[in-house]
C-alpha positions as CSV (number, residue, x, y, z in Angstrom):
1,X,11.0,-5.0,-26.4
2,X,14.2,-6.6,-25.1
3,X,15.6,-6.5,-21.5
4,X,17.7,-3.5,-21.1
5,X,19.2,-4.4,-17.7
6,X,18.6,-7.2,-15.3
7,X,19.1,-6.0,-11.8
8,X,19.0,-7.9,-8.4
9,X,18.3,-5.7,-5.4
10,X,16.9,-5.9,-1.9
11,X,13.3,-4.8,-2.4
12,X,11.0,-4.2,0.6
13,X,7.6,-4.9,-0.8
14,X,7.9,-6.4,-4.3
15,X,9.3,-9.6,-5.8
16,X,10.2,-7.9,-9.0
17,X,9.4,-5.0,-11.3
18,X,9.8,-3.9,-14.9
19,X,10.4,-0.3,-16.1
20,X,9.4,1.4,-19.3
21,X,13.0,1.4,-20.3
22,X,13.1,-2.4,-20.1
23,X,14.9,-2.8,-16.8
24,X,13.9,-5.9,-14.9
25,X,14.5,-5.8,-11.2
26,X,14.3,-8.9,-9.1
27,X,14.2,-9.1,-5.3
28,X,17.3,-10.7,-3.8
29,X,15.1,-12.7,-1.5
30,X,13.8,-14.7,-4.4
31,X,16.9,-16.9,-4.0
32,X,15.1,-18.4,-1.0
33,X,11.8,-19.0,-2.8
34,X,10.8,-22.3,-4.5
35,X,12.0,-22.5,-8.1
36,X,8.5,-22.6,-9.4
37,X,7.9,-19.2,-7.7
38,X,11.1,-17.8,-9.2
39,X,10.0,-18.9,-12.6
40,X,6.7,-17.1,-12.1
41,X,8.3,-13.8,-11.1
42,X,10.6,-14.0,-14.1
43,X,7.9,-14.7,-16.6
44,X,5.6,-12.1,-15.0
45,X,8.2,-9.4,-15.3
46,X,9.2,-10.4,-18.9
47,X,5.6,-10.1,-19.9
48,X,5.7,-6.5,-18.7
49,X,8.2,-5.8,-21.4
50,X,5.2,-6.0,-23.8
51,X,2.4,-5.0,-21.5
52,X,3.3,-2.6,-18.7
53,X,-0.1,-3.0,-17.0
54,X,-2.0,-5.9,-15.6
55,X,-4.7,-5.8,-18.2
56,X,-6.3,-8.7,-20.1
57,X,-3.5,-8.8,-22.8
58,X,-0.9,-9.1,-20.0
59,X,-2.7,-12.0,-18.4
60,X,-3.3,-13.7,-21.8
61,X,0.5,-13.5,-22.5
62,X,1.4,-14.7,-19.0
63,X,-0.9,-17.8,-19.5
64,X,0.6,-18.5,-22.9
65,X,4.1,-18.8,-21.4
66,X,3.1,-20.2,-18.0
67,X,-0.2,-22.1,-17.9
68,X,-0.1,-22.7,-14.2
69,X,0.8,-19.1,-13.3
70,X,-2.1,-18.8,-10.8
71,X,-0.8,-21.8,-8.9
72,X,2.7,-20.4,-8.8
73,X,1.4,-17.0,-7.7
74,X,-0.6,-18.6,-4.9
75,X,2.4,-20.4,-3.7
76,X,4.5,-17.3,-3.8
77,X,1.9,-15.4,-1.8
78,X,2.4,-17.9,1.0
79,X,6.2,-17.4,1.1
80,X,7.1,-15.0,3.9
81,X,10.5,-13.7,3.1
82,X,10.1,-10.0,3.8
83,X,11.3,-8.8,7.2
């Protein structure tokens, strides 16, 4: 599936999301995050275009495109940008 729309919004509790229609939404606060974290969120949401859940196939695809995704996710979890 291809990206239908790429949207940037203020999100309260998420860094990003992907809908069944292929809309990828990114949190505006990502602009303040380290580039490695932004890359992780982008790859994560793009993988949801194929696998809408967080099952084994999703994580296999995520690892294929970003080998160090766990490191990036850990770093992102330490970033406190939400008010």
